[in-house]
C-alpha angles and dihedrals in degrees: 000000000000107000127239088262090061128122087266088087100034100076121097108016100061090219133119120293096246094049091045091054093046096056104031126079119242093239093077091093116132126208110217089192098238114211124225109301094019127114121206119223105196121289100325115049148020127201120206126209089250091057097257110147120204119197121201110226117194095191124088117248109223099154100294094108098244092136087063104036098048094048088046090060093052094041090052093053092043094050092235132164106252090219090067097053122110134170139223129183112254117229120234113286137144087251089066098042117135109209090167090064090047090055092047095048103033100034093216093161100143096070110080112270095237090054092047094050095047091047095051091046093051088046089054089229102181110187137164113204147077096066090283108125100097094032091054103039107030094093099045090046092050090050091048092052092045093049092051090047092053092048091050091049090051092051092050092046090054090056092047095040093232135119112282094229088062086070130081135182126239133167094343097316135102105229133196114167107305093344123094140166131192119248090238092058091053103037099094093046092043092058088062093055126093130234126239120247091252115051111214116218121205118269132194131042102257115117094357123154093202110101095023123119093235117182116265115259093215096049102080095054091046091050096049094040097243094115112109122225127179091269091054094064114113123187131177113273091006122162129201124233139196126190143205123204131187127271120299113269131025125039113299128200126194111240107165143014132172101235094172091060092050092049089060092062109100114245098022113141105176145353116216123195127203127178089253104031147012125223133193123208122202142157089265133024097240090059090048091052093047088052090055090056091047091050088063090200119210125204136190116216133202118200134023117330121221109270131158093229092048091050091051091048092050092052092048091049091051091052090054091052131075117290131218113238114242101173138354135184122182122336117317113180116229087240110034115227131211126018098006125175116202132187136165122215133184138192123198134224113300120217124202098217093180117180091244113060117213107295134171135173117207132185123186111196137144089008090300133107123219120193130193104194147156102236140154090194108045096168093050090047092051092049093048092049091049091051091047094058098030102246135120120269089243088067092060125079121194122206106193112214135196110274123228095223120309113176085199100315092110089066086079123079107194093117090047095056091045092052090050092053092048092050093052092048097045096039091220137083114286131193111200119195123179117225118239089255091057092044091056098039096047099035119133091239133217101259120258116227143186125206131199107201127191134173135177115217133200121233090260092055098259116143110242100174133016126193129181124182109187124189115200138124124275093258095170092057090049092051092048092050092053101038099038108021114184093008109163095220091053091047090052091048090051091056091060119090116289115274142170113290108254095214096045093051099043109139094010095118107082118238089228128103104249124174093221134012142157124196118189132185115215103196112223125203106214133186092236134072115248131200144153118318122180108270092044116225085311089085087070101032095048088050091053095046101042096043093048091047090052090053090051091050092054092046089053091049089239131140105254098229095049090043090057096044090050090062100040094089109187098353095115093164094060091042091053091050090053096049092045094050090047093049096046093044097048094242111203098188098274092273118181111283094018095107090215125131137175134206135165137191141176125210140146092014094304134100132210139181123191131197113197131189113203143153140167119270125225092277092054095254121136114255122192113206104176141009127191118189127189113195135189104192096161119239106001119221098188115007094196092056091048091052091047091052094047091047092047091049091050092051091048091048089049090052092050091048101045104024130074130273123231092264118208133220119172094340095310124109115231089211108077100160139033089256091059090064093066092224117184115265127212090270089055095049114103128226104276125202120185119191117191112208119217111251140171094204121113114274112281131205117270109172095089099031102089093045093057099048105041103068096057091046090054092045091051090048092051089050090053090048097053110009090240118117117220109204101174132076129246091041093223088066093058 
């Protein structure tokens, strides 16, 4: 049998095997449901007699390549043939908990780290987000691959009557001299072997899969159309549903619908009313959505409705109020004295606009609920569905599906709870899909923010004092309340003195060495719901910092790249990114009329610098012609996936910077369709170059990195092109 030091207890804490066994209960075992001819090796992999290897991946795949990179880590350590690797979604378990994502999204930094990590593991908090997948699971996956490799070598050595450490693995075989055996031939015997006290990890570079641009495992099925998303689920007797909710903001209550009009729509099966929404079920979704329009629902709303002017007033009011100190160095006077530079910046509401709108398929049968859903938080979704229909969580089964984009929207579970309620009422399977209008109107938006920046400069241009007052909602607290309601750790954190929200202020502390600084969070109460959007709050805070720094450089008469590098101190990684981007992009110093701008940022253990070339077209709209990014993401597992993520982040950041926000008037979004968001098309997308810098650092997060850095680089380029400084995102709102 696999010993207690097996990979069964390695997954989820990223610590050594002995320590993991010492602090974790035995009942964290996970059954991967091996099929006939398969052998399970702990919580992470199965090996079939034909040599097929299946890796359990606890992170949602929504285009970021995690279903390739995480198996690549295990396959590398195992010595597998990449052509034999497959993936299955892992079900929620403490072994797959992601406390790193909880820290990134909730910002619960005041409770000791060891307590936080143990709590989130015991709570089985499975999350995908915050650029944490590789950082969280690299070590447990390496240990899982190493443990299986040792067991296979022991089984082979027993057949050959040699010492097991005389064996090695290569391309799916255990090899010793001229002898070799396939993994599949050894799997059953290997599972009965025991592990040594010290688990040897692979060393050396020969034959390694790490660092290779291996083909993505999810790509073929997506190309040929065989990949299954939540909307592809088909069950016997299933109906399709559409929904209409009240205005954005406030508390809405349904007061009237025209049922007779809906009944006249061909294919309609039922109309279901809730205090907060009305849904129509039909034999096809188009009929259900037409029925929603025919119902002409009317709502009454208490409280403030979402409105652009109201949002702006709330941010301004927050700036006038008292802030919560995030960071301080030295003594920064409340009102800076001397040669003080001041500037106000703003960033608007960010909308996810993923290709796949919120969709969930629910089936209530035999007093149990089954859900096929696109979710980045399966445990939270299961708990919310159970609460919605009044059953225990053990009566709910989640089937995680591939996600058609997300950018953070799939952390929310509104559509999932609604589908569960519809299935219980109708007593038949239901697939609920939100219309694009609903997806925009009831998004959990990327938070808007305003910043009041001030700096005192010496006569030689050095920055002596830096002050940032940032008004934005407490997004981390909002995420925690929705994803972990009633959690004791979060309740304990809330009892501590008020502080800056860790999520909302992510990236607000400049990477530069400044003699004195003060960063304050002015918590804003807005009439919209906010949540996680790719780029984190860094997409706002990097914009504030890097644009203001550029203004200070020009005021000092300094070249912007040298000005930055001179203040980076010992951050050699960020400095190398800056010099590389400048060299590759042909940086000419950002002289007036050049249309070139630079920006840099560090987050999630990675660093990036971006050079952008931009100008205004004949209609006065910003046009980005070229982007060069230099990235230090630490040790790279799959360089193609990293480049894809950086490029994708840059394009999303470009869309958020140059497109249009949802726009609210009286609780209604002016954007009703994708086309209303003025997203960049292929013809609008600039030439993008991504250079990955060699690094020995641990792998860093990369999903959010490009989003955060691109907008300030574009803003700085537009300022160099025209001499006019745009301080508001999106640029069309300036």
